[in-house]
mmCIF file of the C-alpha atoms, coordinates in Angstrom:
data_MODEL
# 
_entry.id   MODEL 
# 
loop_
_atom_site.group_PDB 
_atom_site.id 
_atom_site.type_symbol 
_atom_site.label_atom_id 
_atom_site.label_alt_id 
_atom_site.label_comp_id 
_atom_site.label_asym_id 
_atom_site.label_entity_id 
_atom_site.label_seq_id 
_atom_site.pdbx_PDB_ins_code 
_atom_site.Cartn_x 
_atom_site.Cartn_y 
_atom_site.Cartn_z 
_atom_site.occupancy 
_atom_site.B_iso_or_equiv 
_atom_site.pdbx_formal_charge 
_atom_site.auth_seq_id 
_atom_site.auth_comp_id 
_atom_site.auth_asym_id 
_atom_site.auth_atom_id 
_atom_site.pdbx_PDB_model_num 
ATOM 1   C CA . MET A 1 1   ? -0.022  -0.027  0.005  1.00 0.00 ? 1   MET A CA 1 
ATOM 2   C CA . ASP A 1 2   ? 1.374   3.458   -0.909 1.00 0.00 ? 2   ASP A CA 1 
ATOM 3   C CA . GLU A 1 3   ? 0.610   5.607   2.134  1.00 0.00 ? 3   GLU A CA 1 
ATOM 4   C CA . LYS A 1 4   ? 1.085   8.797   0.055  1.00 0.00 ? 4   LYS A CA 1 
ATOM 5   C CA . SER A 1 5   ? -1.668  7.898   -2.381 1.00 0.00 ? 5   SER A CA 1 
ATOM 6   C CA . LYS A 1 6   ? -4.367  8.961   0.002  1.00 0.00 ? 6   LYS A CA 1 
ATOM 7   C CA . LYS A 1 7   ? -4.918  10.634  3.346  1.00 0.00 ? 7   LYS A CA 1 
ATOM 8   C CA . LEU A 1 8   ? -5.000  7.973   6.024  1.00 0.00 ? 8   LEU A CA 1 
ATOM 9   C CA . SER A 1 9   ? -6.963  8.067   9.247  1.00 0.00 ? 9   SER A CA 1 
ATOM 10  C CA . SER A 1 10  ? -5.074  7.920   12.552 1.00 0.00 ? 10  SER A CA 1 
ATOM 11  C CA . ALA A 1 11  ? -6.321  4.384   12.996 1.00 0.00 ? 11  ALA A CA 1 
ATOM 12  C CA . GLU A 1 12  ? -4.896  3.364   9.646  1.00 0.00 ? 12  GLU A CA 1 
ATOM 13  C CA . ILE A 1 13  ? -1.563  5.029   10.491 1.00 0.00 ? 13  ILE A CA 1 
ATOM 14  C CA . TYR A 1 14  ? -1.497  3.255   13.822 1.00 0.00 ? 14  TYR A CA 1 
ATOM 15  C CA . HIS A 1 15  ? -2.032  -0.183  12.243 1.00 0.00 ? 15  HIS A CA 1 
ATOM 16  C CA . ASP A 1 16  ? 0.514   0.495   9.544  1.00 0.00 ? 16  ASP A CA 1 
ATOM 17  C CA . VAL A 1 17  ? 3.262   1.700   11.930 1.00 0.00 ? 17  VAL A CA 1 
ATOM 18  C CA . LYS A 1 18  ? 2.472   -1.231  14.264 1.00 0.00 ? 18  LYS A CA 1 
ATOM 19  C CA . ALA A 1 19  ? 2.781   -3.666  11.378 1.00 0.00 ? 19  ALA A CA 1 
ATOM 20  C CA . LYS A 1 20  ? 6.099   -2.194  10.412 1.00 0.00 ? 20  LYS A CA 1 
ATOM 21  C CA . LEU A 1 21  ? 7.382   -2.476  13.964 1.00 0.00 ? 21  LEU A CA 1 
ATOM 22  C CA . THR A 1 22  ? 6.253   -6.128  14.197 1.00 0.00 ? 22  THR A CA 1 
ATOM 23  C CA . ALA A 1 23  ? 7.904   -6.839  10.881 1.00 0.00 ? 23  ALA A CA 1 
ATOM 24  C CA . GLY A 1 24  ? 11.201  -5.333  11.994 1.00 0.00 ? 24  GLY A CA 1 
ATOM 25  C CA . LYS A 1 25  ? 11.151  -2.406  9.583  1.00 0.00 ? 25  LYS A CA 1 
ATOM 26  C CA . PHE A 1 26  ? 12.617  -0.101  12.288 1.00 0.00 ? 26  PHE A CA 1 
ATOM 27  C CA . LEU A 1 27  ? 15.943  -0.690  13.965 1.00 0.00 ? 27  LEU A CA 1 
ATOM 28  C CA . GLN A 1 28  ? 15.920  -1.494  17.668 1.00 0.00 ? 28  GLN A CA 1 
ATOM 29  C CA . GLY A 1 29  ? 16.978  1.599   19.625 1.00 0.00 ? 29  GLY A CA 1 
ATOM 30  C CA . GLY A 1 30  ? 16.295  3.843   16.643 1.00 0.00 ? 30  GLY A CA 1 
ATOM 31  C CA . LYS A 1 31  ? 14.491  7.131   17.177 1.00 0.00 ? 31  LYS A CA 1 
ATOM 32  C CA . LEU A 1 32  ? 11.301  7.819   15.341 1.00 0.00 ? 32  LEU A CA 1 
ATOM 33  C CA . ARG A 1 33  ? 10.605  11.469  14.520 1.00 0.00 ? 33  ARG A CA 1 
ATOM 34  C CA . ALA A 1 34  ? 7.005   12.476  13.851 1.00 0.00 ? 34  ALA A CA 1 
ATOM 35  C CA . GLU A 1 35  ? 8.111   15.430  11.727 1.00 0.00 ? 35  GLU A CA 1 
ATOM 36  C CA . ARG A 1 36  ? 9.754   13.098  9.269  1.00 0.00 ? 36  ARG A CA 1 
ATOM 37  C CA . ILE A 1 37  ? 7.342   10.186  9.242  1.00 0.00 ? 37  ILE A CA 1 
ATOM 38  C CA . ARG A 1 38  ? 4.278   12.394  8.784  1.00 0.00 ? 38  ARG A CA 1 
ATOM 39  C CA . HIS A 1 39  ? 5.263   12.932  5.144  1.00 0.00 ? 39  HIS A CA 1 
ATOM 40  C CA . ASN A 1 40  ? 4.816   9.222   4.504  1.00 0.00 ? 40  ASN A CA 1 
ATOM 41  C CA . TYR A 1 41  ? 1.209   9.446   5.602  1.00 0.00 ? 41  TYR A CA 1 
ATOM 42  C CA . ASN A 1 42  ? 0.250   12.874  4.355  1.00 0.00 ? 42  ASN A CA 1 
ATOM 43  C CA . CYS A 1 43  ? -0.780  13.952  7.867  1.00 0.00 ? 43  CYS A CA 1 
ATOM 44  C CA . SER A 1 44  ? 0.202   16.310  10.661 1.00 0.00 ? 44  SER A CA 1 
ATOM 45  C CA . ALA A 1 45  ? 3.068   15.625  13.011 1.00 0.00 ? 45  ALA A CA 1 
ATOM 46  C CA . SER A 1 46  ? 0.623   15.799  15.937 1.00 0.00 ? 46  SER A CA 1 
ATOM 47  C CA . THR A 1 47  ? -1.357  12.882  14.436 1.00 0.00 ? 47  THR A CA 1 
ATOM 48  C CA . VAL A 1 48  ? 1.752   10.784  14.259 1.00 0.00 ? 48  VAL A CA 1 
ATOM 49  C CA . ARG A 1 49  ? 2.731   11.740  17.805 1.00 0.00 ? 49  ARG A CA 1 
ATOM 50  C CA . GLU A 1 50  ? -0.691  10.553  18.980 1.00 0.00 ? 50  GLU A CA 1 
ATOM 51  C CA . VAL A 1 51  ? -0.101  7.215   17.222 1.00 0.00 ? 51  VAL A CA 1 
ATOM 52  C CA . PHE A 1 52  ? 3.415   6.967   18.760 1.00 0.00 ? 52  PHE A CA 1 
ATOM 53  C CA . LEU A 1 53  ? 2.029   7.698   22.222 1.00 0.00 ? 53  LEU A CA 1 
ATOM 54  C CA . LYS A 1 54  ? -0.538  4.901   21.869 1.00 0.00 ? 54  LYS A CA 1 
ATOM 55  C CA . LEU A 1 55  ? 2.092   2.463   20.694 1.00 0.00 ? 55  LEU A CA 1 
ATOM 56  C CA . SER A 1 56  ? 4.342   3.430   23.606 1.00 0.00 ? 56  SER A CA 1 
ATOM 57  C CA . CYS A 1 57  ? 1.481   2.729   26.065 1.00 0.00 ? 57  CYS A CA 1 
ATOM 58  C CA . GLU A 1 58  ? 1.283   -0.764  24.538 1.00 0.00 ? 58  GLU A CA 1 
ATOM 59  C CA . GLY A 1 59  ? 5.038   -1.369  24.844 1.00 0.00 ? 59  GLY A CA 1 
ATOM 60  C CA . HIS A 1 60  ? 5.865   -1.191  21.121 1.00 0.00 ? 60  HIS A CA 1 
ATOM 61  C CA . LEU A 1 61  ? 7.719   2.129   21.462 1.00 0.00 ? 61  LEU A CA 1 
ATOM 62  C CA . GLU A 1 62  ? 9.506   3.907   24.265 1.00 0.00 ? 62  GLU A CA 1 
ATOM 63  C CA . ALA A 1 63  ? 8.703   7.579   24.988 1.00 0.00 ? 63  ALA A CA 1 
ATOM 64  C CA . ILE A 1 64  ? 11.862  9.637   25.649 1.00 0.00 ? 64  ILE A CA 1 
ATOM 65  C CA . GLU A 1 65  ? 11.186  12.678  27.765 1.00 0.00 ? 65  GLU A CA 1 
ATOM 66  C CA . GLN A 1 66  ? 11.476  15.830  25.625 1.00 0.00 ? 66  GLN A CA 1 
ATOM 67  C CA . LYS A 1 67  ? 13.052  13.811  22.813 1.00 0.00 ? 67  LYS A CA 1 
ATOM 68  C CA . GLY A 1 68  ? 10.209  11.846  21.132 1.00 0.00 ? 68  GLY A CA 1 
ATOM 69  C CA . PHE A 1 69  ? 10.061  8.131   20.752 1.00 0.00 ? 69  PHE A CA 1 
ATOM 70  C CA . ARG A 1 70  ? 12.356  5.199   19.950 1.00 0.00 ? 70  ARG A CA 1 
ATOM 71  C CA . VAL A 1 71  ? 12.095  1.515   19.169 1.00 0.00 ? 71  VAL A CA 1 
ATOM 72  C CA . PRO A 1 72  ? 12.815  -0.571  22.348 1.00 0.00 ? 72  PRO A CA 1 
ATOM 73  C CA . LEU A 1 73  ? 16.103  -2.364  22.560 1.00 0.00 ? 73  LEU A CA 1 
ATOM 74  C CA . GLY A 1 74  ? 15.651  -6.120  22.741 1.00 0.00 ? 74  GLY A CA 1 
ATOM 75  C CA . THR A 1 75  ? 16.879  -7.911  25.795 1.00 0.00 ? 75  THR A CA 1 
ATOM 76  C CA . ALA A 1 76  ? 16.967  -11.590 26.733 1.00 0.00 ? 76  ALA A CA 1 
ATOM 77  C CA . GLU A 1 77  ? 15.138  -10.843 29.993 1.00 0.00 ? 77  GLU A CA 1 
ATOM 78  C CA . ASN A 1 78  ? 12.353  -9.065  28.131 1.00 0.00 ? 78  ASN A CA 1 
ATOM 79  C CA . ARG A 1 79  ? 12.005  -11.876 25.614 1.00 0.00 ? 79  ARG A CA 1 
ATOM 80  C CA . ILE A 1 80  ? 11.757  -14.435 28.422 1.00 0.00 ? 80  ILE A CA 1 
ATOM 81  C CA . ASP A 1 81  ? 8.976   -12.383 30.076 1.00 0.00 ? 81  ASP A CA 1 
ATOM 82  C CA . LEU A 1 82  ? 7.081   -12.162 26.764 1.00 0.00 ? 82  LEU A CA 1 
ATOM 83  C CA . ILE A 1 83  ? 7.413   -15.854 26.139 1.00 0.00 ? 83  ILE A CA 1 
ATOM 84  C CA . HIS A 1 84  ? 6.140   -16.741 29.592 1.00 0.00 ? 84  HIS A CA 1 
ATOM 85  C CA . MET A 1 85  ? 3.168   -14.375 29.204 1.00 0.00 ? 85  MET A CA 1 
ATOM 86  C CA . ARG A 1 86  ? 2.364   -15.735 25.709 1.00 0.00 ? 86  ARG A CA 1 
ATOM 87  C CA . LEU A 1 87  ? 2.416   -19.288 27.074 1.00 0.00 ? 87  LEU A CA 1 
ATOM 88  C CA . LEU A 1 88  ? 0.079   -18.435 29.944 1.00 0.00 ? 88  LEU A CA 1 
ATOM 89  C CA . LEU A 1 89  ? -2.445  -16.670 27.737 1.00 0.00 ? 89  LEU A CA 1 
ATOM 90  C CA . GLU A 1 90  ? -2.298  -19.007 24.726 1.00 0.00 ? 90  GLU A CA 1 
ATOM 91  C CA . LYS A 1 91  ? -2.457  -22.257 26.704 1.00 0.00 ? 91  LYS A CA 1 
ATOM 92  C CA . GLU A 1 92  ? -5.429  -21.057 28.755 1.00 0.00 ? 92  GLU A CA 1 
ATOM 93  C CA . GLY A 1 93  ? -7.072  -19.564 25.661 1.00 0.00 ? 93  GLY A CA 1 
ATOM 94  C CA . ALA A 1 94  ? -6.655  -22.840 23.733 1.00 0.00 ? 94  ALA A CA 1 
ATOM 95  C CA . ARG A 1 95  ? -7.954  -24.923 26.636 1.00 0.00 ? 95  ARG A CA 1 
ATOM 96  C CA . LEU A 1 96  ? -11.130 -22.831 26.843 1.00 0.00 ? 96  LEU A CA 1 
ATOM 97  C CA . SER A 1 97  ? -11.578 -22.736 23.075 1.00 0.00 ? 97  SER A CA 1 
ATOM 98  C CA . LEU A 1 98  ? -11.233 -26.489 22.723 1.00 0.00 ? 98  LEU A CA 1 
ATOM 99  C CA . GLU A 1 99  ? -13.945 -26.921 25.377 1.00 0.00 ? 99  GLU A CA 1 
ATOM 100 C CA . LYS A 1 100 ? -16.300 -24.294 23.973 1.00 0.00 ? 100 LYS A CA 1 
ATOM 101 C CA . GLY A 1 101 ? -15.579 -24.162 20.244 1.00 0.00 ? 101 GLY A CA 1 
ATOM 102 C CA . GLY A 1 102 ? -18.170 -25.439 17.779 1.00 0.00 ? 102 GLY A CA 1 
ATOM 103 C CA . LEU A 1 103 ? -18.341 -26.037 14.029 1.00 0.00 ? 103 LEU A CA 1 
ATOM 104 C CA . ASP A 1 104 ? -17.907 -22.347 13.144 1.00 0.00 ? 104 ASP A CA 1 
ATOM 105 C CA . TRP A 1 105 ? -14.732 -22.110 15.219 1.00 0.00 ? 105 TRP A CA 1 
ATOM 106 C CA . GLU A 1 106 ? -13.429 -25.352 13.669 1.00 0.00 ? 106 GLU A CA 1 
ATOM 107 C CA . ALA A 1 107 ? -14.094 -23.988 10.177 1.00 0.00 ? 107 ALA A CA 1 
ATOM 108 C CA . GLU A 1 108 ? -12.245 -20.773 10.963 1.00 0.00 ? 108 GLU A CA 1 
ATOM 109 C CA . LEU A 1 109 ? -9.362  -22.635 12.461 1.00 0.00 ? 109 LEU A CA 1 
ATOM 110 C CA . ALA A 1 110 ? -9.113  -24.838 9.381  1.00 0.00 ? 110 ALA A CA 1 
ATOM 111 C CA . ALA A 1 111 ? -9.068  -21.905 7.097  1.00 0.00 ? 111 ALA A CA 1 
ATOM 112 C CA . SER A 1 112 ? -6.354  -20.062 9.068  1.00 0.00 ? 112 SER A CA 1 
ATOM 113 C CA . TYR A 1 113 ? -4.253  -23.275 9.313  1.00 0.00 ? 113 TYR A CA 1 
ATOM 114 C CA . HIS A 1 114 ? -4.399  -23.944 5.558  1.00 0.00 ? 114 HIS A CA 1 
ATOM 115 C CA . LYS A 1 115 ? -3.394  -20.371 4.774  1.00 0.00 ? 115 LYS A CA 1 
ATOM 116 C CA . LEU A 1 116 ? -0.435  -20.701 7.135  1.00 0.00 ? 116 LEU A CA 1 
ATOM 117 C CA . ALA A 1 117 ? 0.555   -24.106 5.793  1.00 0.00 ? 117 ALA A CA 1 
ATOM 118 C CA . HIS A 1 118 ? 0.422   -22.739 2.253  1.00 0.00 ? 118 HIS A CA 1 
ATOM 119 C CA . VAL A 1 119 ? 2.889   -19.861 2.904  1.00 0.00 ? 119 VAL A CA 1 
ATOM 120 C CA . GLU A 1 120 ? 5.154   -22.096 5.013  1.00 0.00 ? 120 GLU A CA 1 
ATOM 121 C CA . ASN A 1 121 ? 5.346   -24.620 2.180  1.00 0.00 ? 121 ASN A CA 1 
ATOM 122 C CA . ILE A 1 122 ? 6.239   -21.769 -0.219 1.00 0.00 ? 122 ILE A CA 1 
ATOM 123 C CA . ILE A 1 123 ? 9.061   -20.740 2.126  1.00 0.00 ? 123 ILE A CA 1 
ATOM 124 C CA . MET A 1 124 ? 10.285  -24.297 2.468  1.00 0.00 ? 124 MET A CA 1 
ATOM 125 C CA . ASP A 1 125 ? 10.159  -24.909 -1.285 1.00 0.00 ? 125 ASP A CA 1 
ATOM 126 C CA . SER A 1 126 ? 11.916  -21.667 -2.212 1.00 0.00 ? 126 SER A CA 1 
ATOM 127 C CA . GLY A 1 127 ? 14.363  -21.605 0.715  1.00 0.00 ? 127 GLY A CA 1 
ATOM 128 C CA . LYS A 1 128 ? 13.665  -17.900 1.045  1.00 0.00 ? 128 LYS A CA 1 
ATOM 129 C CA . ILE A 1 129 ? 11.899  -16.208 3.987  1.00 0.00 ? 129 ILE A CA 1 
ATOM 130 C CA . LEU A 1 130 ? 12.504  -12.482 3.308  1.00 0.00 ? 130 LEU A CA 1 
ATOM 131 C CA . PRO A 1 131 ? 10.054  -12.095 0.391  1.00 0.00 ? 131 PRO A CA 1 
ATOM 132 C CA . HIS A 1 132 ? 7.342   -13.694 2.437  1.00 0.00 ? 132 HIS A CA 1 
ATOM 133 C CA . VAL A 1 133 ? 7.916   -12.323 5.948  1.00 0.00 ? 133 VAL A CA 1 
ATOM 134 C CA . ALA A 1 134 ? 4.924   -9.997  6.008  1.00 0.00 ? 134 ALA A CA 1 
ATOM 135 C CA . PHE A 1 135 ? 2.507   -12.626 4.726  1.00 0.00 ? 135 PHE A CA 1 
ATOM 136 C CA . TRP A 1 136 ? 3.923   -15.282 7.022  1.00 0.00 ? 136 TRP A CA 1 
ATOM 137 C CA . ASN A 1 137 ? 3.675   -12.959 10.069 1.00 0.00 ? 137 ASN A CA 1 
ATOM 138 C CA . GLU A 1 138 ? 0.018   -12.271 9.301  1.00 0.00 ? 138 GLU A CA 1 
ATOM 139 C CA . ALA A 1 139 ? -0.796  -15.962 8.674  1.00 0.00 ? 139 ALA A CA 1 
ATOM 140 C CA . GLU A 1 140 ? 1.034   -17.195 11.762 1.00 0.00 ? 140 GLU A CA 1 
ATOM 141 C CA . TYR A 1 141 ? -0.741  -14.704 14.044 1.00 0.00 ? 141 TYR A CA 1 
ATOM 142 C CA . SER A 1 142 ? -4.068  -15.490 12.478 1.00 0.00 ? 142 SER A CA 1 
ATOM 143 C CA . PHE A 1 143 ? -3.690  -19.179 13.229 1.00 0.00 ? 143 PHE A CA 1 
ATOM 144 C CA . HIS A 1 144 ? -2.749  -18.652 16.849 1.00 0.00 ? 144 HIS A CA 1 
ATOM 145 C CA . LYS A 1 145 ? -5.437  -15.996 17.339 1.00 0.00 ? 145 LYS A CA 1 
ATOM 146 C CA . THR A 1 146 ? -8.099  -18.275 15.839 1.00 0.00 ? 146 THR A CA 1 
ATOM 147 C CA . LEU A 1 147 ? -6.980  -21.155 17.984 1.00 0.00 ? 147 LEU A CA 1 
ATOM 148 C CA . ILE A 1 148 ? -7.915  -19.214 21.153 1.00 0.00 ? 148 ILE A CA 1 
ATOM 149 C CA . SER A 1 149 ? -10.741 -17.144 19.644 1.00 0.00 ? 149 SER A CA 1 
ATOM 150 C CA . ALA A 1 150 ? -13.551 -19.243 21.243 1.00 0.00 ? 150 ALA A CA 1 
ATOM 151 C CA . CYS A 1 151 ? -12.228 -18.805 24.763 1.00 0.00 ? 151 CYS A CA 1 
ATOM 152 C CA . GLY A 1 152 ? -15.024 -16.400 25.734 1.00 0.00 ? 152 GLY A CA 1 
ATOM 153 C CA . SER A 1 153 ? -12.696 -13.781 27.255 1.00 0.00 ? 153 SER A CA 1 
ATOM 154 C CA . LYS A 1 154 ? -12.345 -10.478 25.408 1.00 0.00 ? 154 LYS A CA 1 
ATOM 155 C CA . LEU A 1 155 ? -9.655  -9.407  27.865 1.00 0.00 ? 155 LEU A CA 1 
ATOM 156 C CA . LEU A 1 156 ? -7.540  -12.518 27.324 1.00 0.00 ? 156 LEU A CA 1 
ATOM 157 C CA . LEU A 1 157 ? -7.714  -11.963 23.515 1.00 0.00 ? 157 LEU A CA 1 
ATOM 158 C CA . GLU A 1 158 ? -6.715  -8.306  23.857 1.00 0.00 ? 158 GLU A CA 1 
ATOM 159 C CA . MET A 1 159 ? -3.789  -9.184  26.141 1.00 0.00 ? 159 MET A CA 1 
ATOM 160 C CA . HIS A 1 160 ? -2.699  -11.952 23.798 1.00 0.00 ? 160 HIS A CA 1 
ATOM 161 C CA . HIS A 1 161 ? -2.788  -9.608  20.779 1.00 0.00 ? 161 HIS A CA 1 
ATOM 162 C CA . ASN A 1 162 ? -0.467  -7.170  22.494 1.00 0.00 ? 162 ASN A CA 1 
ATOM 163 C CA . ILE A 1 163 ? 1.962   -9.729  23.947 1.00 0.00 ? 163 ILE A CA 1 
ATOM 164 C CA . TYR A 1 164 ? 2.153   -11.661 20.686 1.00 0.00 ? 164 TYR A CA 1 
ATOM 165 C CA . ASN A 1 165 ? 2.967   -8.546  18.660 1.00 0.00 ? 165 ASN A CA 1 
ATOM 166 C CA . ARG A 1 166 ? 5.547   -7.371  21.160 1.00 0.00 ? 166 ARG A CA 1 
ATOM 167 C CA . PHE A 1 167 ? 7.123   -10.835 21.067 1.00 0.00 ? 167 PHE A CA 1 
ATOM 168 C CA . ARG A 1 168 ? 7.194   -10.842 17.306 1.00 0.00 ? 168 ARG A CA 1 
ATOM 169 C CA . GLN A 1 169 ? 8.637   -7.334  17.225 1.00 0.00 ? 169 GLN A CA 1 
ATOM 170 C CA . GLN A 1 170 ? 11.603  -8.342  19.373 1.00 0.00 ? 170 GLN A CA 1 
ATOM 171 C CA . LEU A 1 171 ? 12.067  -11.761 17.774 1.00 0.00 ? 171 LEU A CA 1 
ATOM 172 C CA . ILE A 1 172 ? 12.036  -10.588 14.192 1.00 0.00 ? 172 ILE A CA 1 
ATOM 173 C CA . SER A 1 173 ? 14.482  -7.783  14.915 1.00 0.00 ? 173 SER A CA 1 
ATOM 174 C CA . ASP A 1 174 ? 17.289  -9.955  16.274 1.00 0.00 ? 174 ASP A CA 1 
ATOM 175 C CA . ASP A 1 175 ? 16.695  -13.230 14.533 1.00 0.00 ? 175 ASP A CA 1 
ATOM 176 C CA . THR A 1 176 ? 18.350  -13.567 11.105 1.00 0.00 ? 176 THR A CA 1 
ATOM 177 C CA . ASN A 1 177 ? 15.650  -16.014 10.018 1.00 0.00 ? 177 ASN A CA 1 
ATOM 178 C CA . PHE A 1 178 ? 12.817  -13.680 11.154 1.00 0.00 ? 178 PHE A CA 1 
ATOM 179 C CA . GLY A 1 179 ? 11.561  -16.231 13.635 1.00 0.00 ? 179 GLY A CA 1 
ATOM 180 C CA . PHE A 1 180 ? 10.882  -18.889 11.005 1.00 0.00 ? 180 PHE A CA 1 
ATOM 181 C CA . ASP A 1 181 ? 11.981  -22.387 11.941 1.00 0.00 ? 181 ASP A CA 1 
ATOM 182 C CA . VAL A 1 182 ? 11.578  -25.565 9.793  1.00 0.00 ? 182 VAL A CA 1 
ATOM 183 C CA . THR A 1 183 ? 10.071  -27.336 12.804 1.00 0.00 ? 183 THR A CA 1 
ATOM 184 C CA . ASN A 1 184 ? 7.187   -24.816 12.708 1.00 0.00 ? 184 ASN A CA 1 
ATOM 185 C CA . VAL A 1 185 ? 5.531   -26.656 9.823  1.00 0.00 ? 185 VAL A CA 1 
ATOM 186 C CA . LYS A 1 186 ? 5.143   -29.929 11.623 1.00 0.00 ? 186 LYS A CA 1 
ATOM 187 C CA . GLU A 1 187 ? 4.341   -28.278 14.964 1.00 0.00 ? 187 GLU A CA 1 
ATOM 188 C CA . HIS A 1 188 ? 1.467   -26.155 13.504 1.00 0.00 ? 188 HIS A CA 1 
ATOM 189 C CA . LYS A 1 189 ? 0.052   -29.237 11.820 1.00 0.00 ? 189 LYS A CA 1 
ATOM 190 C CA . LEU A 1 190 ? 0.055   -31.232 15.069 1.00 0.00 ? 190 LEU A CA 1 
ATOM 191 C CA . ILE A 1 191 ? -1.479  -28.374 17.041 1.00 0.00 ? 191 ILE A CA 1 
ATOM 192 C CA . PHE A 1 192 ? -4.216  -27.997 14.413 1.00 0.00 ? 192 PHE A CA 1 
ATOM 193 C CA . GLU A 1 193 ? -5.030  -31.695 14.391 1.00 0.00 ? 193 GLU A CA 1 
ATOM 194 C CA . ALA A 1 194 ? -5.146  -31.930 18.181 1.00 0.00 ? 194 ALA A CA 1 
ATOM 195 C CA . ALA A 1 195 ? -7.402  -28.925 18.261 1.00 0.00 ? 195 ALA A CA 1 
ATOM 196 C CA . LEU A 1 196 ? -9.850  -30.365 15.780 1.00 0.00 ? 196 LEU A CA 1 
ATOM 197 C CA . ARG A 1 197 ? -10.002 -33.542 17.844 1.00 0.00 ? 197 ARG A CA 1 
ATOM 198 C CA . HIS A 1 198 ? -10.616 -31.345 20.938 1.00 0.00 ? 198 HIS A CA 1 
ATOM 199 C CA . GLU A 1 199 ? -7.707  -33.018 22.711 1.00 0.00 ? 199 GLU A CA 1 
ATOM 200 C CA . VAL A 1 200 ? -7.062  -30.385 25.299 1.00 0.00 ? 200 VAL A CA 1 
ATOM 201 C CA . SER A 1 201 ? -4.011  -31.778 27.095 1.00 0.00 ? 201 SER A CA 1 
ATOM 202 C CA . THR A 1 202 ? -2.313  -32.765 23.852 1.00 0.00 ? 202 THR A CA 1 
ATOM 203 C CA . CYS A 1 203 ? -2.912  -29.368 22.223 1.00 0.00 ? 203 CYS A CA 1 
ATOM 204 C CA . VAL A 1 204 ? -1.657  -27.499 25.277 1.00 0.00 ? 204 VAL A CA 1 
ATOM 205 C CA . ASP A 1 205 ? 1.475   -29.677 25.492 1.00 0.00 ? 205 ASP A CA 1 
ATOM 206 C CA . LEU A 1 206 ? 2.190   -29.076 21.786 1.00 0.00 ? 206 LEU A CA 1 
ATOM 207 C CA . LEU A 1 207 ? 1.769   -25.288 22.294 1.00 0.00 ? 207 LEU A CA 1 
ATOM 208 C CA . GLN A 1 208 ? 4.242   -25.463 25.216 1.00 0.00 ? 208 GLN A CA 1 
ATOM 209 C CA . THR A 1 209 ? 6.848   -27.120 23.024 1.00 0.00 ? 209 THR A CA 1 
ATOM 210 C CA . HIS A 1 210 ? 6.180   -24.881 20.051 1.00 0.00 ? 210 HIS A CA 1 
ATOM 211 C CA . ILE A 1 211 ? 6.420   -21.527 21.907 1.00 0.00 ? 211 ILE A CA 1 
ATOM 212 C CA . ASP A 1 212 ? 8.919   -22.573 24.563 1.00 0.00 ? 212 ASP A CA 1 
ATOM 213 C CA . LYS A 1 213 ? 11.553  -23.457 21.975 1.00 0.00 ? 213 LYS A CA 1 
ATOM 214 C CA . ASP A 1 214 ? 12.154  -19.739 21.522 1.00 0.00 ? 214 ASP A CA 1 
ATOM 215 C CA . LEU A 1 215 ? 13.013  -19.657 25.182 1.00 0.00 ? 215 LEU A CA 1 
ATOM 216 C CA . ARG A 1 216 ? 15.136  -22.763 25.178 1.00 0.00 ? 216 ARG A CA 1 
ATOM 217 C CA . HIS A 1 217 ? 17.014  -22.233 21.893 1.00 0.00 ? 217 HIS A CA 1 
ATOM 218 C CA . ARG A 1 218 ? 17.352  -18.481 21.808 1.00 0.00 ? 218 ARG A CA 1 
ATOM 219 C CA . SER A 1 219 ? 16.636  -16.552 25.013 1.00 0.00 ? 219 SER A CA 1 
ATOM 220 C CA . LYS A 1 220 ? 18.742  -18.747 27.367 1.00 0.00 ? 220 LYS A CA 1 
ATOM 221 C CA . VAL A 1 221 ? 21.708  -18.483 25.036 1.00 0.00 ? 221 VAL A CA 1 
ATOM 222 C CA . GLN A 1 222 ? 21.354  -14.714 24.851 1.00 0.00 ? 222 GLN A CA 1 
ATOM 223 C CA . LEU A 1 223 ? 20.880  -14.396 28.593 1.00 0.00 ? 223 LEU A CA 1 
ATOM 224 C CA . VAL A 1 224 ? 24.080  -16.326 29.313 1.00 0.00 ? 224 VAL A CA 1 
ATOM 225 C CA . ALA A 1 225 ? 25.999  -14.328 26.744 1.00 0.00 ? 225 ALA A CA 1 
ATOM 226 C CA . ALA A 1 226 ? 24.705  -11.083 28.187 1.00 0.00 ? 226 ALA A CA 1 
ATOM 227 C CA . ARG A 1 227 ? 26.012  -12.004 31.630 1.00 0.00 ? 227 ARG A CA 1 
ATOM 228 C CA . ILE A 1 228 ? 29.523  -13.073 30.587 1.00 0.00 ? 228 ILE A CA 1 
# 
């Protein structure tokens, strides 16, 4: 989408900047100046500052007193916290959804899984992740969001949305493979199949393994290195 082609609403600017942050389009620690970015959206600097303030309240940006905003620096401790929170929310959301979800939920889950599987197969066949990062990010989140969408808790879903995007923002910025792992393909398939069978304990255990590998294989290594 060419932001300059039309005047965007503040909501559209918010979603676009957030998507760029989650996709690692801005460097960690880099300052974002509303006066410069406003030209990309054909809007006032005050509108961009309002968007930045909202994103900082959600943890996607850091407000610097009298100096604007910057992209948070990634730390191993922060990633560990985000992974633990994602596990708590997603496992509970999945447990509730598998207990409450009906045919409509199953159909939506199947659609989101097949979309994800399609893009992951494209990545595997081509051996290239970079051209497909944005589409894969969207499809991966859609699958995990749909998995927990029948939980019956609006607050849980809102918290998961924020934590997931903050996790992706940090992961994609310091992982040369943008968070994609060849084991994802099999893991997503197993999670999907267990969910359709409404096998709660199996699905929750698979989610634990799937999400926790980022803690075991990345965060702990970084944490040790940071303390040497």
